[in-house]
DRENDO-1510 file (C-alpha; in Angstrom, 1 decimal, always signed):
<recs>
REC; n; res; u; v; w
REC; 1; MET; +101.6; +84.7; +64.2 .
REC; 2; ILE; +102.6; +87.3; +66.8 .
REC; 3; GLY; +105.9; +87.7; +66.6 .
REC; 4; HIS; +108.0; +84.7; +67.4 .
REC; 5; LEU; +104.6; +83.1; +69.1 .
REC; 6; LYS; +101.3; +81.4; +67.2 .
REC; 7; VAL; +98.4; +83.8; +67.7 .
REC; 8; SER; +97.0; +80.3; +69.7 .
REC; 9; ASN; +99.5; +80.0; +72.1 .
REC; 10; PHE; +99.4; +84.2; +72.7 .
REC; 11; SER; +98.5; +84.6; +76.8 .
REC; 12; THR; +97.9; +87.5; +78.9 .
REC; 13; GLN; +101.4; +87.1; +80.6 .
REC; 14; ASP; +102.8; +88.0; +76.7 .
REC; 15; ALA; +100.5; +90.7; +75.9 .
REC; 16; VAL; +101.7; +92.6; +79.4 .
REC; 17; GLU; +105.6; +91.6; +78.3 .
REC; 18; LEU; +104.8; +92.5; +74.9 .
REC; 19; GLN; +103.2; +96.5; +76.1 .
REC; 20; GLU; +106.5; +96.7; +78.5 .
REC; 21; LYS; +108.8; +96.3; +75.3 .
REC; 22; LEU; +106.9; +98.2; +73.1 .
REC; 23; LEU; +107.1; +101.1; +76.2 .
REC; 24; GLY; +110.9; +100.7; +76.2 .
REC; 25; LYS; +111.5; +100.3; +72.7 .
REC; 26; ASN; +113.6; +103.1; +70.8 .
REC; 27; ILE; +112.4; +104.5; +67.3 .
REC; 28; GLU; +114.7; +106.0; +64.9 .
REC; 29; SER; +114.1; +109.2; +63.8 .
REC; 30; LEU; +113.5; +110.2; +60.0 .
REC; 31; ASP; +115.3; +113.1; +60.7 .
REC; 32; THR; +118.8; +112.6; +61.5 .
REC; 33; LYS; +119.2; +115.8; +63.5 .
REC; 34; SER; +116.7; +114.7; +65.7 .
REC; 35; ARG; +117.2; +112.3; +68.5 .
REC; 36; SER; +115.8; +108.7; +68.8 .
REC; 37; ARG; +112.1; +108.4; +71.0 .
REC; 38; THR; +110.4; +105.8; +72.5 .
REC; 39; LEU; +107.0; +105.3; +71.8 .
REC; 40; SER; +104.4; +106.8; +73.8 .
REC; 41; SER; +102.0; +105.6; +76.1 .
REC; 42; LYS; +99.0; +106.4; +73.9 .
REC; 43; SER; +100.8; +104.7; +71.0 .
REC; 44; VAL; +101.2; +101.6; +73.0 .
REC; 45; ASP; +97.6; +101.7; +73.8 .
REC; 46; ASN; +96.5; +101.8; +70.1 .
REC; 47; ILE; +98.7; +99.0; +69.4 .
REC; 48; LEU; +97.3; +96.7; +72.0 .
REC; 49; ASP; +93.9; +97.9; +70.7 .
REC; 50; GLN; +94.8; +96.6; +67.6 .
REC; 51; LEU; +95.4; +93.2; +69.3 .
REC; 52; ARG; +92.5; +93.2; +71.3 .
REC; 53; ALA; +90.1; +94.0; +68.2 .
REC; 54; MET; +91.6; +90.9; +66.6 .
REC; 55; PHE; +91.0; +88.5; +69.2 .
REC; 56; ASN; +87.4; +89.9; +69.7 .
REC; 57; GLU; +87.0; +89.1; +66.1 .
REC; 58; GLY; +88.1; +85.8; +66.8 .
REC; 59; MET; +85.7; +84.5; +69.3 .
REC; 60; ARG; +82.6; +85.8; +66.9 .
REC; 61; ASP; +83.9; +83.3; +64.3 .
REC; 62; LYS; +82.5; +80.4; +63.4 .
REC; 63; ASN; +85.5; +78.5; +64.1 .
REC; 64; ASN; +86.1; +80.1; +67.4 .
REC; 65; TRP; +89.8; +80.0; +67.2 .
REC; 66; CYS; +89.8; +82.2; +69.8 .
REC; 67; LEU; +87.8; +81.3; +73.0 .
REC; 68; LYS; +89.3; +84.1; +75.4 .
REC; 69; ASN; +91.1; +87.7; +74.6 .
REC; 70; PRO; +94.0; +87.4; +76.2 .
REC; 71; VAL; +94.2; +91.5; +75.7 .
REC; 72; ALA; +90.9; +91.8; +77.4 .
REC; 73; ASP; +90.5; +95.2; +79.4 .
REC; 74; LYS; +90.5; +93.5; +82.9 .
REC; 75; ASP; +94.0; +91.9; +82.3 .
REC; 76; VAL; +96.1; +94.3; +80.3 .
REC; 77; LYS; +95.2; +98.1; +81.5 .
REC; 78; LYS; +95.5; +101.0; +79.5 .
REC; 79; LEU; +98.4; +103.2; +80.0 .
REC; 80; THR; +96.5; +106.3; +79.0 .
REC; 81; LYS; +93.2; +107.3; +80.2 .
REC; 82; ASP; +90.5; +107.4; +77.5 .
REC; 83; GLU; +88.3; +110.5; +76.8 .
REC; 84; ASP; +85.0; +110.1; +78.4 .
REC; 85; LYS; +83.5; +108.2; +75.3 .
REC; 86; SER; +80.3; +106.9; +77.9 .
REC; 87; ARG; +77.3; +106.3; +75.7 .
REC; 88; LEU; +74.8; +107.1; +78.4 .
REC; 89; ARG; +71.9; +108.4; +76.1 .
REC; 90; ILE; +68.7; +106.7; +77.3 .
REC; 91; LEU; +65.2; +106.5; +75.2 .
REC; 92; SER; +62.3; +107.4; +76.9 .
REC; 93; LYS; +59.1; +104.9; +76.3 .
REC; 94; GLU; +57.6; +107.0; +74.2 .
REC; 95; GLU; +61.2; +107.4; +72.0 .
REC; 96; LEU; +61.5; +103.4; +72.0 .
REC; 97; ALA; +58.3; +103.1; +70.6 .
REC; 98; ARG; +58.9; +105.9; +67.8 .
REC; 99; LEU; +62.5; +104.0; +67.3 .
REC; 100; PHE; +61.1; +100.6; +66.7 .
REC; 101; GLU; +58.3; +102.4; +64.5 .
REC; 102; LEU; +60.9; +103.7; +62.3 .
REC; 103; ALA; +62.7; +100.5; +61.9 .
REC; 104; CYS; +60.1; +98.3; +61.2 .
REC; 105; GLU; +59.0; +100.9; +58.1 .
REC; 106; TYR; +63.0; +101.0; +57.2 .
REC; 107; SER; +63.6; +97.1; +56.9 .
REC; 108; PRO; +61.8; +94.2; +59.1 .
REC; 109; ARG; +65.7; +93.1; +59.2 .
REC; 110; ILE; +66.8; +95.8; +61.5 .
REC; 111; TYR; +63.8; +95.9; +63.4 .
REC; 112; LEU; +63.9; +92.4; +64.5 .
REC; 113; PHE; +67.6; +92.8; +65.6 .
REC; 114; MET; +66.8; +96.2; +67.2 .
REC; 115; LYS; +63.7; +94.2; +68.8 .
REC; 116; VAL; +66.0; +91.2; +70.0 .
REC; 117; LEU; +69.1; +93.7; +71.1 .
REC; 118; TYR; +66.5; +95.6; +73.5 .
REC; 119; HIS; +65.2; +92.5; +74.8 .
REC; 120; THR; +68.2; +90.7; +75.5 .
REC; 121; ALA; +69.9; +93.8; +76.9 .
REC; 122; ALA; +72.7; +92.0; +74.9 .
REC; 123; ARG; +75.7; +94.0; +73.3 .
REC; 124; PRO; +75.4; +94.0; +69.4 .
REC; 125; ASP; +78.1; +91.5; +69.0 .
REC; 126; ALA; +76.2; +88.7; +70.7 .
REC; 127; ILE; +73.1; +89.0; +68.6 .
REC; 128; ILE; +75.2; +89.2; +65.2 .
REC; 129; SER; +76.6; +85.9; +66.6 .
REC; 130; LEU; +73.1; +84.5; +67.2 .
REC; 131; GLN; +72.3; +81.0; +65.3 .
REC; 132; VAL; +68.8; +79.1; +65.5 .
REC; 133; LYS; +70.7; +76.7; +67.6 .
REC; 134; ASP; +71.2; +79.3; +70.3 .
REC; 135; ILE; +67.5; +79.7; +70.2 .
REC; 136; SER; +65.4; +77.3; +72.9 .
REC; 137; PHE; +61.4; +77.9; +72.0 .
REC; 138; ALA; +60.5; +75.0; +74.1 .
REC; 139; GLN; +62.4; +76.7; +77.6 .
REC; 140; SER; +61.9; +80.4; +76.1 .
REC; 141; LYS; +65.2; +81.3; +76.7 .
REC; 142; ILE; +67.8; +83.0; +74.2 .
REC; 143; TYR; +72.0; +81.6; +74.9 .
REC; 144; LEU; +74.2; +84.1; +73.9 .
REC; 145; LYS; +77.7; +84.3; +74.2 .
REC; 146; ALA; +79.4; +87.2; +76.5 .
REC; 147; MET; +81.9; +88.9; +74.2 .
REC; 148; LYS; +84.2; +90.3; +77.0 .
REC; 149; GLN; +84.0; +87.2; +79.2 .
REC; 150; ALA; +83.7; +84.7; +76.4 .
REC; 151; LYS; +81.4; +82.2; +78.3 .
REC; 152; ALA; +77.6; +81.5; +77.2 .
REC; 153; TYR; +74.5; +82.9; +79.2 .
REC; 154; SER; +71.0; +82.7; +79.0 .
REC; 155; VAL; +68.5; +85.2; +79.1 .
REC; 156; PRO; +64.5; +84.9; +79.2 .
REC; 157; MET; +62.5; +85.3; +75.8 .
REC; 158; ILE; +59.3; +86.8; +76.0 .
REC; 159; PRO; +56.4; +85.3; +73.4 .
REC; 160; GLU; +56.7; +88.8; +71.3 .
REC; 161; ILE; +60.4; +87.7; +70.4 .
REC; 162; SER; +59.3; +84.4; +70.2 .
REC; 163; ASN; +56.9; +84.9; +67.7 .
REC; 164; MET; +59.3; +87.3; +65.7 .
REC; 165; LEU; +62.1; +84.8; +66.1 .
REC; 166; LYS; +59.7; +82.1; +64.6 .
REC; 167; GLU; +58.1; +83.8; +61.8 .
REC; 168; TRP; +61.8; +84.7; +60.6 .
REC; 169; ILE; +63.3; +81.3; +60.7 .
REC; 170; ASP; +60.6; +79.7; +58.6 .
REC; 171; GLU; +60.5; +82.5; +56.1 .
REC; 172; HIS; +64.5; +82.3; +55.9 .
REC; 173; GLN; +64.2; +78.4; +56.2 .
REC; 174; LEU; +66.8; +78.6; +58.8 .
REC; 175; GLU; +68.3; +75.1; +60.2 .
REC; 176; GLN; +70.2; +75.0; +63.2 .
REC; 177; ASN; +73.8; +76.0; +62.2 .
REC; 178; HIS; +72.3; +78.7; +60.7 .
REC; 179; TYR; +72.5; +82.4; +61.6 .
REC; 180; ILE; +69.5; +84.2; +62.5 .
REC; 181; PHE; +71.5; +87.5; +60.9 .
REC; 182; TYR; +73.4; +86.2; +58.0 .
REC; 183; PRO; +74.9; +88.3; +55.0 .
REC; 184; LEU; +72.4; +88.8; +52.3 .
REC; 185; GLN; +75.0; +90.1; +49.8 .
REC; 186; THR; +76.3; +86.1; +49.9 .
REC; 187; GLY; +73.2; +84.2; +51.0 .
REC; 188; ASP; +75.3; +82.5; +53.3 .
REC; 189; LYS; +73.4; +81.3; +56.0 .
REC; 190; THR; +76.6; +79.4; +57.7 .
REC; 191; LYS; +77.9; +83.0; +58.2 .
REC; 192; PRO; +77.0; +85.9; +60.4 .
REC; 193; ALA; +76.1; +89.1; +58.8 .
REC; 194; ILE; +78.2; +92.2; +58.9 .
REC; 195; TYR; +77.7; +94.6; +61.7 .
REC; 196; GLU; +78.6; +97.6; +60.2 .
REC; 197; ASN; +75.8; +96.5; +58.1 .
REC; 198; PHE; +73.4; +96.8; +60.7 .
REC; 199; ARG; +75.1; +100.0; +62.4 .
REC; 200; ASN; +75.1; +101.8; +58.9 .
REC; 201; GLY; +71.2; +101.2; +58.4 .
REC; 202; ALA; +70.6; +101.8; +61.8 .
REC; 203; ARG; +72.2; +105.4; +61.7 .
REC; 204; ASN; +69.9; +106.4; +58.8 .
REC; 205; ILE; +67.1; +105.9; +60.8 .
REC; 206; MET; +68.5; +107.6; +64.3 .
REC; 207; ASP; +70.3; +110.4; +62.8 .
REC; 208; ASP; +67.2; +112.1; +61.4 .
REC; 209; GLU; +64.7; +111.4; +64.2 .
REC; 210; PHE; +67.4; +112.0; +67.1 .
REC; 211; ASN; +70.9; +113.0; +66.2 .
REC; 212; LYS; +70.3; +116.6; +64.5 .
REC; 213; GLY; +73.0; +118.7; +65.2 .
REC; 214; ILE; +75.0; +116.4; +67.1 .
REC; 215; PRO; +78.5; +115.4; +65.9 .
REC; 216; THR; +79.6; +112.0; +65.3 .
REC; 217; SER; +82.2; +112.4; +67.7 .
REC; 218; ASP; +79.5; +113.1; +70.7 .
REC; 219; ARG; +79.0; +109.4; +71.7 .
REC; 220; LYS; +77.3; +110.4; +74.8 .
REC; 221; HIS; +74.6; +112.3; +73.5 .
REC; 222; ARG; +74.1; +110.4; +70.1 .
REC; 223; VAL; +71.7; +107.4; +69.9 .
REC; 224; SER; +73.1; +104.3; +68.6 .
REC; 225; LEU; +72.3; +100.7; +68.5 .
REC; 226; TYR; +74.1; +100.5; +72.0 .
REC; 227; THR; +71.7; +102.9; +73.2 .
REC; 228; LEU; +69.4; +100.2; +73.2 .
REC; 229; ARG; +71.3; +98.1; +76.0 .
REC; 230; HIS; +71.7; +101.4; +78.0 .
REC; 231; THR; +67.9; +102.0; +78.0 .
REC; 232; ALA; +67.6; +98.3; +78.8 .
REC; 233; ALA; +70.2; +98.6; +81.9 .
REC; 234; THR; +68.5; +101.6; +83.2 .
REC; 235; GLN; +65.2; +100.3; +83.2 .
REC; 236; LEU; +66.3; +97.0; +84.9 .
REC; 237; VAL; +68.3; +99.0; +87.5 .
REC; 238; SER; +64.9; +101.5; +88.3 .
REC; 239; LYS; +62.7; +98.3; +88.3 .
REC; 240; LEU; +64.3; +95.7; +89.6 .
REC; 241; GLY; +67.3; +96.8; +91.3 .
REC; 242; ILE; +71.4; +96.6; +90.7 .
REC; 243; LYS; +71.8; +92.9; +91.1 .
REC; 244; VAL; +69.1; +91.5; +89.0 .
REC; 245; ALA; +70.3; +94.0; +86.6 .
REC; 246; LYS; +73.7; +92.8; +87.3 .
REC; 247; GLU; +73.2; +89.2; +86.2 .
REC; 248; TYR; +70.8; +90.1; +83.2 .
REC; 249; LEU; +73.6; +92.5; +81.7 .
REC; 250; GLN; +76.2; +89.7; +82.4 .
REC; 251; HIS; +78.5; +92.4; +84.2 .
REC; 252; SER; +81.4; +90.9; +86.2 .
REC; 253; ASP; +81.8; +93.7; +88.5 .
REC; 254; LEU; +78.9; +95.4; +90.3 .
REC; 255; LYS; +80.7; +98.8; +89.6 .
REC; 256; VAL; +79.4; +98.9; +86.1 .
REC; 257; THR; +76.2; +98.3; +86.9 .
REC; 258; GLU; +76.3; +101.5; +89.2 .
REC; 259; ILE; +76.8; +103.6; +86.4 .
REC; 260; TYR; +73.0; +102.9; +85.0 .
REC; 261; ALA; +72.0; +103.5; +89.1 .
REC; 262; LYS; +73.7; +106.9; +88.4 .
REC; 263; VAL; +71.7; +107.6; +85.5 .
REC; 264; VAL; +68.3; +106.9; +87.4 .
REC; 265; ASP; +69.4; +109.4; +89.8 .
REC; 266; GLU; +69.7; +112.0; +87.7 .
REC; 267; GLN; +66.7; +111.1; +86.1 .
REC; 268; MET; +65.2; +111.6; +89.5 .
REC; 269; VAL; +66.5; +115.2; +90.0 .
REC; 270; GLU; +64.9; +116.2; +86.2 .
REC; 271; ALA; +61.8; +114.8; +87.6 .
REC; 272; ALA; +61.7; +117.1; +90.2 .
REC; 273; TYR; +62.0; +119.9; +88.2 .
REC; 274; VAL; +59.2; +118.8; +86.0 .
REC; 275; LEU; +57.0; +118.8; +88.8 .
</recs>
C-alpha cells in the first residue's frame, strides 16, 4: 500500500498529487520554541526517488508486478536540480581491451557480463534481467527490457557474444526460464543475480587500473560498469551517426543521444592538439 492506495493502482497522477501534498505538508519541530516547517523540495525529491526505485525493482522482479514506472523521470519532474552526476568517462580502444583482459583474469562471470553489456550498449539492469528465452541464436538477437520505458527491444548478437553465451548456457545447464546471471550463493537459476555483486566485482578490477586518486563521488571521471554503455554509445555516434545510436540505445529523446555527440566533439578538439 502507498497511503490508502494499492501499489498496483498507483498512477502517475497519484505521484504528482503526492508530490504537491508533500510540498504543503507541515512538519512539527521537536523543539517547541521553533515554528513548524514544511518539507523542502530536496526532501520531497528524496521521497519520490525512493518510490521510483521501488517501482524499478518491481519491473525487474520475475513476477513483473510492475510493468511501468508511474514515477518515471519524464512524468514526474524533480523539484531541485541534481548536481552534475553525468558519467561521461569513455574508454579508448586500448583501455577497453585492457579492461576485458583484467575481467577475464578476475572472473569468467564478470567477463561475460561486461562483454554482453558493452556489445548490447544496454543498462546493467537489463543484462541482470536476461533469461535464456531472451536469446535467439537462430536470429542472432538478444531481447532486452528497457528499464525506463518498460518495453522489450532487440539488439543484434555478434558471433563472439553468441558463442560465449552458448558455452555459458551449456556449462551451467541453463533452461529457457533460467537467468543467465543467477545468484551463485543460492544456486537458484529461476532468480536474477544481485547487481551489487557485479558492481563490487567490477570496482575491484577498475579501481586499481583506472580510478587511482579519483574519489568515489567523482562519477564523471571514474570508470564504472556504466562506462561500457557510454563508451559503446560514443562509438555508435562517431561511426554510424546519432539516429542509429538513438535506436540502438533505445533513447526516447534525441537530445539524450546528443550528449554523446558532444563527447565526440570534445575528442576532436583533443585530437587537434595531439597532432
